N, C-alpha and C positions, 0 to 999 in steps of 0.2 A: 146483570152487566151488560151495557151497550156495546156494539162492536168497536166503538172509537175507544172506549175505556179498555177493552180487552186488548185492542193492538197497542195502545200505549203502555200497558203492563207488560206484553211480550217485548217491546223495545227496550224499556227500562231493564228487564230481566237480563236479556241478551248483552246490553251495554256493561252491566254489572258484572256477568260472567268473564267477558272478554278481559274487563280490567283486572279481574282477581287472576286469570291466567297470566297476562302480561306482567303483573306483581311478581307471582311466582317464578315465571321464567327470568325475570331481571335478578330475584334472589339466588336462583339457581347459577346463573352466570357469574355473579358476585362471588358467589361461594368458590366456583372454579377458579377465579382469577386469585383468590386469596389463598387457597389450598395447594395450588400447582405453583409453588415457588421454590427458587433454586435452594433456599435455606431448609426448607422441608424435605424437598425430595432428593437432592444430590448430597453425595459424600464431599462436601466442598473441602473440610480442613485438610491442611496438608501444604506442601512446599511447590512453588511454581516458578518456572524459569524461562528467560528469553532475553533477546536483545533489543531494546527499544531504540527508536531513533534518536538522534542527538544534534543539535544545531551545529556544534563547534567541536565534534570529536567523531570518532568511528562508529559510535553505537553505545548504549548504556547496557552493560551486561547485567541483568537484573535477577536476583533470588529472593523470592519474597515467601515467608512462611506464615500462614494464618492458622491460629490454633482454637480449638473448640471452647476454649475460655476466654476468648473475646481479645486476645493479644496477638500481635504480630512482630516478626522480625524481618529485617530487610538489608540486603548487601547491594550496593551500586558500584560497579566498576567502570568508568569511563574510560573506554579503550583509546589507546594512543596517547593516553597522559600518565606522566610518572607519578603523579600524586592524586590519581583518580579513583581512589577506592575509598567508599563511605559506608558506614553502617548506621543503622537506626533502628529504633524499635517504638513500640506504642500501643494503642487500642484501636479497635474499629467497631462501627455500630452498622446495623443493617437499615435500610429504608423500610418504610412502612410495608411495601409490596414483598419484601424479603427477596429481592433479586439483585440488589447492589449494596456494595460495602464502601464505608468511608473510613479510611485510615488517618488516624490523627497522630502524628509523631510527639516525642518528647518535647521536640523545639516548637511545636504548635502548628507545624505545616500538615495540611491534609492532601489526600489523593482518592479518588474514587474509582472503584472498578466493577463492572457489571460481571456478575459469576455465571459462567456457562458450565456444561459438562466438561470437566478436566480442563478447563481454561477460563483465565481472567481476562476480561477487556479493559485496557487502560482508557478510561474516559477523560474527555477536555474538562476545561475548568468550570463549564456549565452543566457537567455531568452528563454530557451526550457522547455516543459513540463516535468516534473519529472516522470520517470519511476520505475518500479520495485515492490517490495511487499508493499511498503508505499505509492505508487502513489495516492490511493484514499483518503489519509489523507491530502494531499497538495491542499485542496479545502475550500473555504468559502462559505456558503450557503446564501442566501438572506433572510431577515427577511420577515415573512409572513405579508401581506398587506390586509387592509379593507378600501376602500375609502368611505364607508358609514359612516364610523367612523373617519378617518383621514383628516387632512387639514381642519377641521372645528372647531368653536368655540361653545362649549357647556355652557351654563349659567345654573348654580345650582337652581333647583326649590323645592327640597325636600332633607331632611337630616335625616337619621335614622327614616324614617316615619312622620316627623314633615315638613310641608310647610316651606320653607325658603323665607323669604323676607328681602331684603336689607334696612337697616335704613341708616339714614344720616351719622352716625358714622362709616359705614362698607363699605368696597371696593366691588365691584362686584365680586362674587365668580363663577369662571368658569375653565374649562379645553380646551386645544387645543393640539390635538395628531398631531405632525409633522411627516409625513411619511417618509421624506428624512433622518431625522437624528434619527428616531424612538426614540424621546425625547417628553416629555410631558411638557408644560408650562401652567401657570395659576396662580390663586389667591384663597386662601381659605377664603377669605372675609376680611383679615387682611393683610396677607404677600404674596408676590409673591414666586411661587414654581417652581421647574422645577426637571426633573430627567428621568430615562430611563423606557420605558415599553417594553413589548413583548407580542406579538399577537400570538396565536396557533390556529390550526384548531378547529372548534367547538365552535367559539366565546369565546375561553379561552383567559384570559389576566392575567398578573401580572407586578406589577410595582417595578422596583428597589429602591434604596435609593433615597429618595425625599429630596431635598436641599431646603432651604427657608431663607428667609431674617428674620430679628430679630426686626421689628419694634414692639413697644408696642400700643395694641388697647384697647379701652374702655372695650370690652367683648371679652374675650380669649377662652371661652369655645366651641364656634362654630368651632374655628380655630384647637382646640385639636381634636374635634369629626371628623372633615374632614380629616385630617392627619391621624387618627387612622383608618379611612374608607378605605383609600386607601391602607393600609397595609393588610387589610382583603380580598379585592376584588380578585376573581379568573374568574369572567366570566361577560360577558355584553350582553345586547340586545337592539335593536333598533327598534323602532315602532312609526309610526305617528309623526316623528320629535322629538322624546324623546329618550334618552338614559338612560339605567338602568345599574348601576352598581351593581354587586350581588356577594353574597357568596353562592356557591352551589346553592340548590333550595329555599333557605329561601327568605323571601321578600327582595326587593331592599334596598341596603344600602344607595343608593342616586339615585336621578332623575334629569337629566339634560334636558333642552329645547335648541334646535337648535337656535342660535343667529339669529336675523333678518338679511336677506341679504345673508345668508348662503346658 
């Protein structure tokens, strides 16, 4: 082989190796982009809240629940307006990169959000992050979670310091805190109940308006005490499979036992 042929061979070999290396690097970069997504890496489902800017009101108090089954529920309260409370629901889809969701309501209207760690960024009509002085206001923060409390059934064992025993004329009194929707479900010993709750740091908790069915029961006193108890609770504690609902540092208003199998 002549020297010229030898050098030409080395040049082609070097260029080929560099091209293969570049191709592998590009594939690796693309893999990182595809795999490192909000959808794949974040615990994104749950309830997000915040007050979004409003052109003709004091703000839009927004509560948005995105569910793992691809559905959403949303409430929007236009602050300062008497008739400014609206509810909608629908489905959402992820973009190809798994970083943004597009909500489509039952009325056909859509809204996009970029999904971050414990936050949703409200996007403009072109799907871009909003910039400027109000940028920080276009975000919804995820509700605080406590998996020691949530997604478990808690059965009532004590109410206002008195042991609670279910008799044959009563239904089981219990509470279930659903993390994804941040709603409480249960029974007060007579009627089914449900409503919103909110957990804050330091085991602080508060309940929203509690809705109830309207069945008549032989004894209604425990039902009244149970419902009134939920209105007073401002903190909770969990120890040895028992949940205590408390007000300040007073004696527990109610105690619950973790249901069998939980």
